[in-house]
C-alpha positions as CSV (number, residue, x, y, z in Angstrom):
1,M,-11.3,2.5,99.0
2,P,-10.9,-0.6,101.3
3,E,-7.8,0.4,103.2
4,N,-6.0,-3.1,102.3
5,I,-6.3,-2.3,98.4
6,R,-4.4,0.1,96.8
7,Y,-4.4,1.2,92.8
8,F,-1.5,2.3,90.5
9,S,-1.5,3.5,87.1
10,S,2.2,1.6,87.2
11,A,3.6,-1.6,88.3
12,F,6.2,0.4,90.2
13,V,4.7,1.1,93.7
14,S,7.1,4.1,93.8
15,Q,5.1,5.7,91.4
16,S,2.0,8.2,92.8
17,E,-1.1,5.7,94.3
18,T,-4.3,6.5,92.7
19,S,-7.8,5.8,93.6
20,Q,-10.6,3.4,92.7
21,K,-12.1,5.4,90.7
22,E,-9.9,6.8,88.7
23,S,-8.2,3.9,87.6
24,E,-12.0,2.6,86.3
25,G,-11.8,2.1,82.6
26,K,-8.0,2.3,82.6
27,P,-5.2,-0.5,82.5
28,H,-3.9,-0.7,86.4
29,F,-2.6,-2.1,88.8
30,R,-3.9,-3.5,92.4
31,E,-2.1,-4.8,95.4
32,Y,-3.6,-6.5,98.3
33,F,-2.0,-6.3,101.9
34,D,-3.1,-8.1,104.8
35,C,-3.5,-6.5,108.5
36,N,0.2,-6.4,109.5
37,G,0.7,-4.5,105.9
38,K,2.4,-7.4,104.1
39,R,1.7,-7.5,100.4
40,I,-0.4,-10.8,99.7
41,R,-1.4,-10.4,96.1
42,F,-0.5,-8.2,93.3
43,E,-2.9,-7.7,90.0
44,E,-2.4,-6.2,86.4
45,V,-5.7,-5.5,85.3
46,T,-6.9,-4.6,81.7
47,S,-9.1,-1.6,80.7
48,T,-12.2,-3.6,80.9
49,G,-11.4,-4.9,84.5
50,D,-10.1,-8.4,84.0
51,V,-6.9,-9.7,85.8
52,S,-4.4,-10.5,82.9
53,E,-1.2,-11.5,85.6
54,S,-1.3,-11.8,88.9
55,I,1.0,-13.0,92.1
56,E,0.2,-14.3,95.2
57,F,2.5,-13.8,97.9
58,K,3.1,-16.1,100.4
59,H,5.5,-14.8,104.5
60,L,7.3,-17.4,105.9
61,N,10.4,-17.0,108.5
62,D,13.1,-17.5,105.6
63,F,11.2,-17.2,102.3
64,L,8.8,-14.8,100.5
65,V,7.4,-17.0,98.5
66,S,5.7,-15.5,95.0
67,C,3.4,-17.4,93.0
68,A,2.7,-15.9,89.4
69,Y,-0.6,-17.0,87.2
70,G,-1.5,-15.8,83.9
71,K,-4.9,-14.8,82.6
72,D,-6.0,-18.5,82.4
73,K,-5.5,-18.2,86.4
74,K,-3.0,-21.4,85.7
75,L,0.1,-21.1,88.0
76,K,3.0,-20.2,85.4
77,S,6.1,-19.7,88.2
78,V,6.8,-19.7,91.5
79,S,10.0,-17.9,93.5
80,Y,11.4,-18.0,96.7
81,D,13.3,-14.9,98.0
82,L,15.0,-15.2,101.4
83,T,14.0,-12.8,103.5
84,G,15.8,-10.7,106.6
85,N,19.3,-10.9,107.2
86,K,19.8,-14.2,105.4
87,N,19.4,-12.1,102.3
88,I,23.5,-11.4,102.2
89,F,24.0,-12.2,98.6
90,E,23.1,-10.5,95.2
91,N,21.2,-13.6,94.1
92,S,18.8,-14.1,96.8
93,R,16.2,-15.9,94.8
94,V,15.7,-19.0,93.3
95,Q,12.6,-19.5,90.6
96,F,10.8,-22.4,88.7
97,A,8.4,-23.0,85.8
98,G,7.2,-26.6,84.9
99,G,9.5,-28.4,87.2
100,K,12.3,-26.7,85.6
101,V,14.8,-24.0,87.5
102,I,14.8,-21.2,85.4
103,Y,16.9,-18.8,87.6
104,P,20.0,-18.6,88.9
105,I,21.0,-21.9,86.7
106,K,19.3,-24.2,84.8
107,S,18.5,-27.7,86.1
108,V,20.8,-30.7,85.7
109,K,20.2,-33.1,83.5
110,E,19.2,-36.5,85.0
111,E,21.0,-39.4,84.1
112,N,19.9,-42.9,83.4
113,G,22.1,-45.9,84.8
114,S,23.5,-46.1,88.6
115,V,25.8,-43.2,89.5
116,I,29.0,-44.1,92.0
117,I,30.3,-41.0,94.0
118,Q,32.0,-39.2,96.8
119,S,30.2,-37.1,99.1
120,L,31.5,-33.1,98.8
121,S,30.7,-30.8,102.2
122,I,29.9,-27.6,101.4
123,S,30.2,-25.3,104.1
124,P,30.1,-21.0,104.1
125,G,33.7,-20.7,104.1
126,I,33.8,-22.3,100.6
127,D,37.5,-23.6,100.6
128,Y,38.7,-23.8,96.9
129,K,41.6,-26.9,97.5
130,E,39.1,-28.6,99.9
131,I,37.2,-28.7,96.4
132,A,40.3,-29.0,94.2
133,K,40.3,-32.7,95.4
134,F,37.1,-33.5,93.6
135,E,38.2,-31.9,90.7
136,N,37.0,-33.7,87.3
137,Q,34.8,-35.5,89.3
138,E,30.9,-36.4,89.9
139,A,29.9,-35.9,93.6
140,Q,26.6,-35.6,96.1
141,L,27.1,-32.3,97.7
142,Y,26.6,-32.7,101.4
143,M,24.9,-29.1,103.1
144,P,25.6,-28.2,106.3
145,R,23.0,-27.5,109.1
146,K,20.9,-25.1,107.9
147,R,21.4,-21.9,109.7
148,D,24.5,-22.3,107.6
149,L,23.1,-23.1,104.5
150,F,21.8,-19.6,103.7
151,C,25.4,-18.0,104.4
152,I,27.1,-20.0,101.2
153,D,28.3,-18.3,98.2
154,F,26.4,-20.5,95.5
155,K,27.4,-18.1,93.0
156,L,31.1,-18.4,94.2
157,L,30.5,-22.1,94.4
158,R,28.9,-22.6,91.2
159,E,32.4,-21.1,89.8
160,Y,34.7,-23.0,91.8
161,M,32.8,-26.4,90.4
162,K,32.9,-25.4,86.3
163,E,36.4,-23.9,86.6
164,L,37.5,-28.0,88.5
165,N,34.8,-29.4,85.9
166,I,32.8,-30.9,89.2
167,T,29.6,-32.3,88.4
168,A,27.0,-32.3,91.2
169,K,24.6,-35.1,91.0
170,L,23.0,-35.3,94.2
171,A,22.4,-33.2,97.4
172,H,22.1,-34.3,101.1
173,G,20.2,-31.6,103.0
174,P,20.7,-30.0,106.8
175,D,18.4,-30.6,109.6
176,S,15.1,-30.0,108.2
177,D,12.1,-32.0,107.4
178,I,8.5,-31.9,106.1
179,F,7.3,-30.1,110.0
180,D,9.5,-27.3,109.6
181,E,7.5,-24.2,107.9
182,N,10.9,-23.2,105.8
183,F,11.5,-27.1,104.6
184,L,9.8,-26.0,100.8
185,G,11.9,-23.1,100.7
186,T,15.0,-25.2,101.9
187,V,14.4,-27.7,99.2
188,A,14.2,-24.4,96.7
189,W,17.2,-22.9,98.0
190,I,19.3,-26.2,97.2
191,R,17.9,-27.3,94.1
192,G,17.4,-23.8,92.5
193,N,20.8,-23.0,93.4
194,T,22.3,-26.6,92.3
195,G,20.2,-28.0,89.8
196,I,19.9,-30.7,91.6
197,K,17.1,-33.1,91.5
198,T,17.3,-35.5,94.0
199,I,17.7,-34.5,97.8
200,T,18.5,-36.9,100.8
201,F,17.0,-35.6,104.2
202,H,16.6,-36.9,107.4
203,P,13.3,-37.8,108.9
204,S,12.3,-35.7,112.0
205,K,10.4,-36.3,114.9
206,G,6.8,-36.4,114.6
207,N,3.8,-38.3,113.4
208,Y,3.7,-40.6,110.2
209,G,0.3,-39.9,109.2
210,A,0.9,-36.3,109.9
211,A,4.1,-36.2,108.0
212,V,2.2,-38.0,105.3
213,N,-0.8,-35.5,105.3
214,I,1.7,-32.4,105.1
215,L,3.6,-34.7,102.1
216,D,0.5,-34.9,100.3
217,E,-0.5,-31.3,100.4
218,K,2.8,-30.2,99.2
219,S,3.2,-32.6,96.3
220,K,2.0,-30.0,93.7
221,D,4.9,-27.7,95.3
222,L,7.4,-30.6,94.9
223,E,6.3,-30.8,91.2
224,M,6.1,-27.2,90.5
225,I,9.8,-27.2,92.2
226,G,10.9,-30.3,90.4
227,A,12.5,-32.1,93.5
228,E,12.6,-35.0,94.9
229,I,12.8,-36.3,98.3
230,S,14.5,-38.9,99.3
231,Y,14.4,-40.1,103.2
232,E,17.0,-41.5,104.7
233,N,16.5,-44.4,107.0
234,M,18.1,-43.7,110.6
235,D,18.9,-45.5,113.5
236,A,16.6,-43.9,116.1
237,N,13.2,-44.7,116.8
238,D,11.7,-41.5,117.7
239,R,11.7,-40.3,114.0
240,W,8.1,-40.3,112.0
241,L,9.7,-42.6,109.6
242,K,11.1,-45.6,111.3
243,S,11.7,-48.0,108.4
244,P,12.3,-47.5,104.6
245,E,9.3,-50.0,103.8
246,E,6.9,-47.6,104.8
247,L,8.0,-45.6,102.2
248,L,6.1,-48.0,100.2
249,N,2.7,-46.8,101.2
250,L,3.1,-43.2,99.9
251,N,1.4,-42.9,96.7
252,I,3.5,-39.5,96.4
253,P,5.8,-39.7,93.0
254,F,8.3,-36.9,94.5
255,V,9.3,-38.9,97.6
256,S,11.8,-41.7,97.6
257,A,14.2,-44.0,99.4
258,T,17.7,-43.5,101.0
259,L,19.2,-46.8,102.3
260,D,22.2,-46.0,104.8
261,I,23.3,-49.2,105.6
262,S,24.8,-48.7,108.6
263,H,22.3,-47.1,110.0
264,L,20.0,-51.1,110.0
265,A,19.9,-53.3,112.6
266,Q,21.8,-55.6,112.9
267,S,19.4,-58.7,112.6
268,T,18.4,-57.0,108.9
269,D,18.5,-59.8,106.0
270,L,19.7,-56.7,103.8
271,L,19.4,-58.2,100.6
272,A,15.5,-59.2,101.7
273,L,14.6,-55.6,102.2
274,E,16.5,-54.6,98.8
275,E,13.6,-56.5,97.4
276,R,11.1,-55.1,99.3
277,I,12.1,-51.4,99.1
278,F,13.2,-51.4,95.5
279,P,10.6,-49.7,93.6
280,K,11.3,-46.4,96.2
281,L,14.7,-46.7,96.4
282,R,16.8,-44.0,94.9
283,V,20.2,-43.5,97.0
284,V,22.6,-46.2,99.0
285,H,24.8,-44.6,101.5
286,L,27.7,-47.4,101.0
287,S,29.4,-48.4,104.2
288,N,29.1,-51.4,106.4
289,T,29.0,-52.1,110.6
290,D,30.8,-54.0,112.4
291,G,27.7,-53.9,115.3
292,N,29.3,-50.7,117.1
293,R,31.2,-48.9,114.3
294,K,29.3,-47.6,111.8
295,H,30.7,-46.4,108.4
296,L,33.0,-48.9,108.1
297,P,34.7,-50.1,104.2
298,Y,31.6,-52.2,102.7
299,R,33.8,-55.1,102.9
300,E,34.7,-54.9,106.4
301,G,31.2,-55.1,108.7
302,I,28.7,-57.9,108.9
303,F,26.1,-57.4,106.0
304,P,27.0,-58.9,102.7
305,V,27.3,-56.0,100.8
306,Q,29.0,-57.4,98.1
307,E,26.3,-59.7,97.5
308,F,23.7,-56.8,98.0
309,L,25.9,-54.3,94.9
310,R,25.2,-57.4,92.7
311,K,21.5,-58.2,93.7
312,L,21.1,-53.9,92.6
313,K,23.0,-54.3,89.4
314,A,21.1,-57.9,88.5
315,D,18.1,-55.5,89.5
316,K,19.3,-52.9,86.9
317,Y,19.6,-50.6,89.7
318,K,19.3,-46.9,88.4
319,G,20.4,-44.7,91.2
320,F,22.8,-43.2,93.2
321,I,25.7,-44.8,95.5
322,V,27.2,-42.5,97.6
323,F,30.3,-43.6,99.6
324,E,29.9,-42.7,103.1
325,Y,32.9,-44.1,105.0
326,S,34.2,-42.6,108.2
327,E,37.4,-40.0,108.1
328,E,39.6,-42.6,109.0
329,Y,38.8,-44.9,106.2
330,K,38.9,-42.2,103.3
331,E,42.5,-43.3,102.2
332,K,40.3,-46.8,100.8
333,E,37.7,-45.0,99.2
334,K,39.3,-44.3,96.0
335,E,39.8,-48.4,95.2
336,D,36.2,-49.6,96.7
337,I,34.8,-47.1,94.2
338,R,36.8,-48.7,91.4
339,R,35.5,-52.3,92.6
340,V,32.2,-50.9,92.5
341,K,32.2,-49.4,89.3
342,E,33.5,-52.8,88.0
343,I,30.6,-54.8,89.6
344,F,28.1,-52.6,87.9
345,G,30.3,-52.1,84.3
């Protein structure tokens, strides 16, 4: 028997290992291991030697990815398990099938029409009083940096949000992107624990062509997870994505654009830009800029945001509008949300 294959008469590895000869003609299980002793495949075998079920394992820095296949060799489900010292909570797995979250919660129902919301920042030390400020509201969940993301007790967060009748409609991801080996795991972790489909990310430093190739390679994984990656325009010129228009060349249905108005160059024609990127536009970060200060109230900067919003309405925009004001202007958000909701009826 090859050293990298082990045979068992039971699915539980704690049962005695058997030989290949002892397993012939009987239902049994096989496990395959790599040269480092890590399990890479598990098979359920019938008495005739056919594989009825199988699981393939991929070991990443932060996650163990498990892909389950049926006897027809079609992918049935995929799971992402936190590994190492990041596995600190009872629920350390998220699982998907057919683009839906099947564990630990069900997917959030997607809505047609524009959704106008504020942003709720999430941190490992979940503060009930801070979350309570969003009682009976819809919100974007703004995630912390990646190393803190895995320390969030999402079960507790879900309990608080249910008690306070807070509905999470959208997420803003941490400092991770497609060049990160654990990016898909990060996407899966957010979607699996919140049910949210659309997650905004900042494009990282890198090459545009290389990023597009990786996104294309991972499109089926995104489809299985059921996530949509929405890339935000940044005011730095060292990112692989330098303008929202570059997303128009991507023929990947699960990638869209997040337009942050305050990050745009002062010379930008905002209304013309909306017209160009509208087919990919999924999220708007609403604020304004005076050229120096960013995230001003939307009626106080250099861009004609009022006209922009009316154009979105006329074009029947069915995405998210998220208020992103600097802390000193937070008191103006409530009234401005009312104004924008009036525009969209």
